[in-house]
N, C-alpha and C positions, 0 to 999 in steps of 0.2 A: 901582544897580548891577548889572551882568551878571553871569548866576552862572554862566557859562560859564567854565571858568578858563582864563587868559591867560596867556600866555609873551612876552616881549619880546628878541630876540637880535641883537646885531650882532658884526661885526668879520670876519676871515678866513675860510672857510670853514669851517675844523677848527672854529674856536675857537664859532662860531655852533652847530654842529653837538654842541659839548661842554654848550654850557649850555642848550639846549633839551633835552638827552640826562638831564642833570642834573635840569632842574626836571621831565620829564617821567618821571622815572624810575618811579617806582609804576603810573601809567599804559599804560607802554611792559610792564610785566612783567604788569599785567594783562590785555592786549589778545594778547600772547602765550601766555597761560595759556588765552584764551579759543579764539582761533583752534585751536590743538592738541587741545583736547575736543573741536573740531565739526569739525576735519578727520578726526579718529578715530572719532567718531558715524558720521559721515554718508557717509566713504567708504573708512575705514579704512587711513587714507593716515596717517601720522605726522609730526609735527613733524620731526623728523629728515630726512626723505623729501623735505618741504618745503622747506627749507634746503639741501638736497644738491642740490636741480634746482633751486634759485635761482640757485647758481656758474654757471648757463650765462649767466645775464641780466647779471652784473656785468662783462664785456668791450665788452658793447652799450651799458650803459650810463654806464661810464666813455669812451666815444668819445662821447656824443650830449651828457653834463653832465658832464665832470670835477669841476669844480669842487662840482657837489650830490654826486657820490661824496664829497668832500673831507668834504663837510658831513656824509654817512651814517656815514664812520666816526668823525667828530665824538660823534654821538648816540649809537652806539654805545658808546662808550669814555665818553661822560658815563652812560648809561644803567646800565654794565658787562654789555653782552648784546653778543653778537656781530653783526659787519656783517651776516652773512647773516641774522639775525634780523630785524633791520630792511629788509635789502631786500625780504624775505618778506613784510612788513608794508606795504610801498611796494607790492608786487605782487601783492596777496589777490586784486584781481577781476581779473588775467589768470590766476593759480593755476584757478580755477576754471571757465574757458573752455580752457585746453591741453590737448593730445591726449592728455598723457603723463599728464593726470590725467582718464581722461574717467567716471571713476568716481565723480566727485565731480558732485552734483546741481548741474545747471543751474539749476533752481528758487530757489538761492540766488542771486538776480538783482537786482542796485543800481536799487532802484526811482528815486525824484525826479522832481520837477517845475519847470519852468527857466523862466524869462522876462524879455524886456527891454519895458520901457516906454518911448518915445523921445517927445520932447514935444508931440508932437499929439495923442499919448493919454493923456499923464500927467495933464493938465486944468491943470498947475498949470505947466508950460512945461518943467520939469526930466528928466530922466534917470534913469530906473529901472533895478537888476533884480537877481535873487535868485534863490532857488530852497528849496524843499524838498527835504531831502536825507534819503532813505529808506534805510535797511540793518538789519544784524542789531540786535536791539535788546540785543544780550549787549555790545557793545561801547560803549553809548549814553554810561558812566562816563567811556570814555578822551576823549573828543572834546575839543578846547582850540584858542582861537584865538590864531595865531600871526602876529608880526607881527618883519619882516626887515629888518634895515638891512644893506645893502651894495653902500655907493658902490663904483663911479660908477654900478652899478643902481639899478632903481627898488625904493625901501619896498613891500613887500608885504605884504598881510594877508590871510589864508587860513584858512576853516578847515577844519581835519584829525584823523584820530586818532591820536592820538600814536606820535610817530617817525615819521610820514609828512612829505615834503619838500613837497607842494601837493597841493592840490584846489581849490575855488571859493573865489574871492576876489577883491582888486581891487588894484592899485599905483596911484603917487603920479603917475602919467601920465594916470592917468586908463582904464585899460585894465581889463576885466575876464572873467573867464570862469565863468560855470556849465555844468553837466553831467548828463547820463541815460546809464544805462546802454540799449543797442540789444541786446545779446544774440546768439547765436550762434555756433558755432566755426568756424573757419575753416581752417587748415593747421595745419601742424606747426613752421612759423616762428619764431623766436623775437625779439620785438620789444620795442619799448620799452616801462615799466610805465606807466599815464595819468598816475599819481602827478607824474612826471618831466617827464611833457609839459605839464601844467597848469602844473607850477611855472616853465618854460622860455617859458610864454605871461606868466604873470606877472612875468617875468623881464624881459619886452620894453620898449622905449622907444616903441613907435609901435604901433597895431592894423596895420599891413603888415609890421611885424617880427610881431605876434601869429601873425599869420594863417601867416605863413610857415611858425612851429613844426608844426601839425598839419599842412602840407600835404608839408612835406619829410622827416616824421621815419617811420622803421620801426616802427610800434606794432605789439603783441601783439593787441591785441584791438579791437570796434566798440565805438565811444563817440558819442554824441552831444556836438558842443562848441557853447555859445553866449556868443561873444564879442561884447563891448558895449565903447563908447568915450563917454567922457563928451561928447564932442560932437556924439551924436545919431545914431552909425551901428549897427548890430549886425546880426552875419552868424551864422547857424545851418550849422552844418560835422554832416552827418551820414559820420562816417569809419568806416573800415575798414582792416583790412590791404591793401586793396588800393585799389578808385577809393574817392573819396569826393564826397559830391554837398552841395550846400547851400542854403539858402531864405534870405530877407532878409523883412523885416518887412512885415504885413499892417496899411495904415492906421498905422503905428509902431508894432504891437504883433506881438510874436514872443514865440512859447511851444510848447515840445516837453516829450515827455512819456516813452515809454519805445518807441516801433515807429518802422518807417521812416515815412516822410510821403511825400518825394519820389522813392521806389526802392524795390526789394528788390534787394540783394548779386546777383550772379550764383549765387555760391555757396550763394545759400539761396532763389533763386528756384523750386525745385518743391517745397519744402515749407514756405515760411517760413509761419509764424504768429508771432501777436504772443506772447511770452514772461511778456507781466504783461497780464492782460485791464482790469486797472483803468486800465491806458493810456489804451485806447481812449475812456474819458469822463471822465479825471482833464484831459484836455487841452482838449476844449471848454468843459467847467465853470469853467478858470482864464481861459480867454480870456474868456468869460460874464461871471465877476467882476470881472477887469482892466478890460474896458470901459468901466465904472461909474464908471471917473476921470475919462474925459474930461466930467464931469457938473458938477466941482466946479476952483475955481481957487485950494482952499486948500492948501497942502504938508499939514496936518495932517489934514484931511480924505481927501486922495490917497493918503497912507502907511496911515490906519485902512482904508481902503476894499483897499488890498492883503493887507494884514494879515488882512480878514474875507477873502478868496478863498483864501489859502493855509490857512484854519482850517475850507473847506467839508469836513464828515463823508457828503456822497453813498457811500453803496457801504461804508460803517462795515463792518468794521477797516481795507478795502484803498482807503482814501479819499486823495483829497487830503492832507491830515492824516490818516498812516498809523497804525493803531495795532497791537499785537503781535494774532494771530489767537490765541484762546483752544484752537481745536482743532487747532493745528498743536505739534509740539513744542519747547520753552522756546530749545534750541540755534536752530531756525529761526524762530522768532519774530523778524519785521520793523518796523520802526517808522519813524516821523519822526525823526531824532536832533538835528538842527538845523533852522531854516528862517530864513531872509535876507532882507533889505531893503537894497538899496545905493543910495544918493542919490548917484549918482557926481557929479550936478551943486555939490552941497555938501561932498561926502564923508565922511558920516555914515553909518556899517554899522553897522545893527542884527542883532542875532540873538537865537533865541530856544536853549535848552537843554531839549532834547526836542521833543513835537509841541507847534506854535504855541495849541494850544488850551489846550496847560495851563502855557504860559510866555508872562510879557509881550516883548516886543520888548524891548530896551534895548541902547540904543547903545554900542558898544565907546569906550572911553576914549580910542581914537586916529583921528583925523581923517586918511584916507586922501591928503589932501595935504600933511601937514606928515612931515617927511623926518629932523628931529630928534629 
């Protein structure tokens, strides 16, 4: 049995949100308390200032995804908090890079290592994807696996911080998204927070529709989005508030971490340096680990090899399997919050609660293709 908390919601957007908020009330309160303390400690920005700033995002999000804003209001009602509290939880990654909060330490960088393993590389002929999700250790206990029934849209399974509408996950049409932070502040424009963009990708009924989301969205920050489809197609988008670049699998294997691979945006060109040094070795190590899957045609062995790759400790504590750095103050320490392996062919979604070296990959009780 998985040790990550499970939340399953259904119905109209407001009703779904209320179910989610009620089920996650304690975790949402915990998340707000953590970020309130962290923003004050590291930048002297109060939570009231954060939520006041969040007001500017609301009209843009209402235009981008009005149903998700209804869901957001339901989450707030169910958790007995303000809708702006929930919006701020969804936009916390965008806030870190907002020039209006230039005093926030950009070193609070979301890590993550993502992959897509297509039929010729997986050994067993199936399609897998997933990621190590690295972020502040203080929110470890706020993570949940969320399943959303929302006909006629696809059923979505996503792993999130409590209160967020979407993050990495997969849907019942075989579309999956995983993501990595890319870093760098751009201009003062307000854009759609990443959690809404990723949920809208997971709401898509086809791979083309999913790709259309980040290509047309007016986003706030740079982010790498690795989209995978069960039919054996994967495209990686290095997205920014301006231009995007894209990468394709090499020998049916696609891996990404936290630095630009295909280019450097014009806004960063003269001074760009990777914000996460470990990104430079996590990428080749994960690729090398996953390449071993070609040596087997046994699915159990393939999953085992993927799990071993995600548990790599080279560079500890700043490893693929990331652990808190004891030299950092506790509020700044980061770690792998969850690790995931998604079998897009058979619909099995394995996840760990915490670093994958400390937790077994356990299958969620939901097949991604079951919609009832």
